[in-house]
C-alpha positions as CSV (number, residue, x, y, z in Angstrom):
1,M,0.0,0.0,0.0
2,L,2.8,2.4,0.9
3,K,4.6,1.6,-2.4
4,V,1.5,2.6,-4.3
5,L,1.0,5.7,-2.3
6,F,4.6,6.8,-2.8
7,G,4.2,6.0,-6.5
8,I,1.1,8.3,-6.7
9,Y,3.0,11.2,-5.2
10,K,6.0,10.5,-7.4
11,D,3.7,10.8,-10.4
12,A,2.2,14.0,-9.1
13,G,5.7,15.6,-9.0
14,G,6.8,14.5,-5.6
15,L,5.3,15.0,-2.1
16,F,7.0,18.3,-1.7
17,Y,5.5,19.5,-5.0
18,V,2.1,18.6,-3.7
19,I,2.7,20.2,-0.3
20,G,4.1,23.4,-1.9
21,T,1.0,24.2,-3.9
22,P,-0.9,27.5,-3.3
23,Y,-3.9,25.3,-2.2
24,V,-2.0,24.1,0.9
25,Y,-1.0,27.7,1.8
26,L,-4.5,29.0,1.3
27,A,-5.9,26.2,3.4
28,A,-3.4,27.0,6.2
29,I,-4.3,30.7,6.1
30,L,-8.1,29.9,6.1
31,T,-7.6,27.4,8.9
32,Y,-5.9,30.1,10.9
33,L,-8.6,32.7,10.2
34,F,-11.5,30.3,10.7
35,F,-10.3,28.5,13.8
36,D,-11.8,30.8,16.4
37,R,-15.2,30.8,14.6
38,S,-15.2,27.1,13.8
39,Y,-14.1,26.3,17.3
40,T,-17.6,27.2,18.5
41,S,-19.4,25.8,15.4
42,D,-20.1,22.3,14.4
43,W,-18.0,22.0,11.3
44,P,-17.6,18.2,11.6
45,T,-21.3,17.8,11.0
46,L,-21.0,19.9,7.9
47,A,-18.0,17.9,6.7
48,L,-19.8,14.6,7.3
49,G,-22.7,15.9,5.2
50,M,-20.7,17.1,2.2
51,F,-17.5,14.9,1.9
52,P,-19.2,11.6,0.9
53,S,-20.6,13.4,-2.2
54,L,-17.3,15.3,-2.9
55,V,-15.2,12.1,-2.7
56,G,-17.7,10.6,-5.2
57,F,-17.3,13.7,-7.4
58,S,-13.5,13.4,-7.4
59,L,-13.6,9.7,-8.4
60,A,-16.4,10.3,-11.0
61,T,-14.1,13.0,-12.5
62,F,-11.6,10.4,-13.4
63,A,-14.3,8.1,-14.8
64,I,-15.6,10.9,-17.0
65,V,-12.1,11.7,-18.2
66,L,-11.6,8.0,-19.2
67,A,-15.0,7.8,-20.9
68,L,-15.0,11.1,-22.8
69,F,-11.5,11.3,-24.0
70,G,-11.6,8.2,-26.1
71,S,-8.8,5.7,-26.8
72,E,-7.0,7.9,-29.3
73,N,-6.7,10.9,-26.9
74,L,-5.9,8.6,-24.0
75,A,-3.0,7.2,-25.9
76,K,-1.8,10.7,-26.5
77,L,-2.1,11.5,-22.8
78,A,-0.5,8.3,-21.7
79,A,2.7,9.0,-23.7
80,K,5.5,10.9,-22.0
81,G,6.5,14.1,-23.7
82,D,10.0,15.4,-24.3
83,G,11.7,15.9,-21.0
84,Q,8.7,14.7,-18.9
85,K,9.2,12.1,-16.2
86,V,5.6,11.0,-16.2
87,S,2.7,11.2,-18.7
88,P,0.0,13.8,-18.4
89,L,-2.5,11.1,-17.7
90,A,-0.4,9.7,-14.8
91,K,-0.1,13.1,-13.4
92,L,-3.8,13.8,-13.6
93,T,-4.5,10.4,-12.0
94,A,-2.2,11.2,-9.2
95,L,-3.8,14.5,-8.5
96,I,-7.3,13.1,-8.5
97,V,-6.2,10.3,-6.2
98,H,-4.5,12.8,-3.9
99,S,-7.7,14.9,-3.8
100,A,-9.8,11.8,-2.9
101,L,-7.3,10.8,-0.2
102,I,-7.4,14.2,1.4
103,Q,-11.2,14.3,1.3
104,I,-11.4,10.9,2.8
105,S,-9.0,12.0,5.6
106,A,-11.1,15.0,6.3
107,L,-14.2,12.8,6.5
108,I,-12.5,10.4,8.9
109,S,-11.3,13.3,11.1
110,A,-14.8,14.8,11.2
111,F,-16.2,11.4,12.0
112,G,-13.7,10.9,14.8
113,L,-14.3,14.3,16.3
114,K,-18.1,14.0,16.0
115,Q,-18.1,10.5,17.7
116,N,-15.7,11.4,20.5
117,G,-17.1,14.8,21.3
118,V,-14.7,17.2,22.9
119,C,-11.8,14.8,23.4
120,A,-10.5,13.0,20.3
121,L,-8.6,10.6,22.5
122,S,-11.4,9.7,24.8
123,W,-11.8,6.2,23.1
124,L,-8.4,5.3,24.8
125,D,-9.9,5.9,28.2
126,C,-10.1,2.7,30.3
127,G,-12.6,4.1,32.8
128,W,-9.9,5.5,35.2
129,Q,-7.7,8.5,35.0
130,S,-5.5,7.2,32.2
131,V,-2.6,9.0,30.6
132,P,-4.4,9.7,27.3
133,R,-7.3,11.2,29.3
134,Y,-4.9,13.4,31.3
135,I,-3.2,14.5,28.1
136,C,-6.5,15.3,26.5
137,E,-8.0,17.2,29.3
138,N,-5.0,19.0,30.6
139,L,-2.8,19.6,27.6
140,E,-5.8,20.1,25.2
141,V,-4.4,17.8,22.6
142,W,-7.9,17.6,21.1
143,K,-7.4,21.1,19.8
144,W,-4.7,19.9,17.5
145,F,-6.9,17.2,16.1
146,Y,-9.6,19.8,15.6
147,I,-7.2,22.1,13.8
148,A,-5.9,19.3,11.6
149,G,-9.4,18.2,10.7
150,L,-10.4,21.8,9.9
151,F,-7.3,22.1,7.7
152,L,-8.1,18.8,5.9
153,T,-11.7,20.0,5.3
154,I,-10.7,23.3,3.8
155,Y,-7.9,21.7,1.8
156,G,-10.2,19.0,0.5
157,L,-12.6,21.7,-0.7
158,L,-9.9,23.6,-2.4
159,L,-8.7,20.5,-4.1
160,I,-11.9,20.4,-6.0
161,V,-10.8,23.5,-7.8
162,S,-7.4,21.9,-8.4
163,T,-9.0,18.8,-9.9
164,L,-11.2,20.8,-12.2
165,L,-8.2,22.9,-13.4
166,A,-6.1,19.8,-13.9
167,V,-8.9,18.1,-16.0
168,F,-9.2,21.3,-18.1
169,Q,-5.5,21.6,-18.6
170,T,-5.3,17.9,-19.6
171,S,-8.2,18.2,-22.0
172,Q,-6.4,21.1,-23.8
173,M,-3.5,18.7,-24.5
174,T,-5.7,16.5,-26.7
175,R,-6.3,19.3,-29.3
């Protein structure tokens, strides 16, 4: 599984290429700006309502690309160009899979926060004052889970734009 995952990010241009996109920076800025407001709201419920459909949208995007481009255009896209390490189709596939993985991660984080309430580590509690409970309540570790989930949610939403732009750019190559 890790070999496939590393292969996906290699085809996308490398993990640092993906992390260095403007979408990551914009998501970080929006997370910072929205944290105080979202802290009192119920964003995990919102994420649970929208991300199943958005993950389906991301995966359907790839199915539509395969169906509409046809075999001749797919052959063009599957070929590596001069000086390219990966084909445009492999890069598009990697970006769509990355988008779906981030959106699924946001869905899982929202589900975990929603199920466990205030403390994301409460499921580790054995009924007595355990170390995870102490860390959660006194060091407020759950806020970091909350921030990470909010970041993944915002980043997952921004990746929809990235996916649409990547499909458009790829479709321009078939002309």
